[in-house]
Structures are given as structure tokens and as C-alpha cells.
N, C-alpha and C positions, 0 to 999 in steps of 0.2 A: 721939259720935253713934251713932245706932241701928245702922248697919251694923257698927261696931266691936264693939258688944255681941253681935250675931249671930255675927260671926267668932270672937270670944273664947269664947262659950259653946256654940255649936252643935257644935263639934268635928267638923265634916265636912270632907271633902277640898276642896282648891282647885278641883277639877273641878266640884264641886257649885255653886260660885258662878257659874261659866260657864254651867252647865246652867240655873240659876235665871234668869239673864239671858235665855237663849234662851226659856225657858218664859214669862217675862213678855212678851217680844216677841211670841210666838205669841198670847198672850192678847189683847194689844192689836190685833194685825193681824187676827185671826180674828173678833173681836167688836166692833171699833171701841170697845174699852174705853178709858176715859180715866183715867189715873193722876192722883190729886189729893192734896193734903196730908192729906185725910181717909182715904184708902184705901191709900196707898203702903206704909205699915208692915205692914199685914195682907197685902198682895200679896207683899211681899218675904219675910216669914217663911214664908208658905205655899209659895212657889216653892222656897225653900231646903229646907223639909221634904220636898217631893216629890222634889227632886233627890237628897237624901240617901237617901231610901227607894229610889229607882230605881237609884242608882249605887253607893253605899257598902255594904260588907258589914255594917258595924255602924252603927247609928244609934239615936238616942233615940226614945222614944215621943211621941205627940202632946201629952201633958200637959207634958212637958219643954219642947218647942218653944213651947207656949202660954206657959209662964213666961218663957222667953227673949224672946218677942215681946210680952209684956205683954197677952195676950188671954186670956179665959176658955177653958178646955179645950173646952167644948161648942161654942164659936164656932170654935176651931181645927179641930175635926172637920168642922163645916159648911163652913168655908172650903176645906178640903182637897177635899171632895166637889164643891163648886161649881166650884172651879178645874179639877178633872179633867173635869167635864162640859163646861165652857166650852172646854177644849182638845180635846174629843172623845177623851180618854184618850191623847193622842198625846205620850208622854214620850220615845220613842226619838229620838236625834239622831245623824245620820251623822257620821263622823269629819271630813268636809270642813266641814260646818256648824260643828261644835264648834271646829275650828282657826280658822275664819274669825272667830268671835266672840272666841276667846281672843286672837288677834292684835289685833283691834280694841280689846279691853280693855287689853292691854299697851301699845299705842300711846297710848291715851287717858291711861293712868296715867303713862307716861313724859313725855308732853306737859305734864301737870299738874305734875309734879315739876320740869320745866325752867323753868316760869314762876314 
């Protein structure tokens, strides 16, 4: 699946995936944004790119993330900018919020493996 591809090739920290989820949640909450089958892949790769740039010391350029995500580079650039504006450039996450999302993800993953 798509998320396995991103995990394999994006080479970003585990924390980036938690941050990406927070960013997507912010996008949805602040803009009444609707994730659909047509936009979810672009939203996910853009959120991961932003999280890697914000959190990781080393990250790939937009052209690389565009290849990983299967979108043209110029579209990746536009998606990044649009995402930032939609979030009002609010990329900082408090440790409390980060740990809340990390715990929720861990519980969801454990519940999925138990079934």
C-alpha cells in the first residue's frame, strides 16, 4: 500500500509520521477539509514532507518526495505551499499533543494487530 511506500522511501523519523497525522488533523479541523480517495495520497505525502522538513535534521528535497508520492514536482511544490497556508503555517506541536497522538496511534495499531 501507499503508506508502506512512503515509510520505505521517505527515510524520515518515526516522529514525522505522528506529526504528519497531526498536520492532517489540523487541516481537516481548521478548514472543514474532506479527505477523499482522490486527494488522500497527495495530502499524506505533503504532510510527511512538511513534518520531515520541520522535525528532521536531514531530509530529501521536494523532487524526491514527489517521486515517492507519485506526483509531478511542480504539483508537490504547490501542495506544500497550499498546505502551509491552509494551516496558517502552524507546524509547531507541543509535547503534550504529540504524545497524545502517538499514544492514540499506538493503541490503534495494537488493536488492529489483536484482531
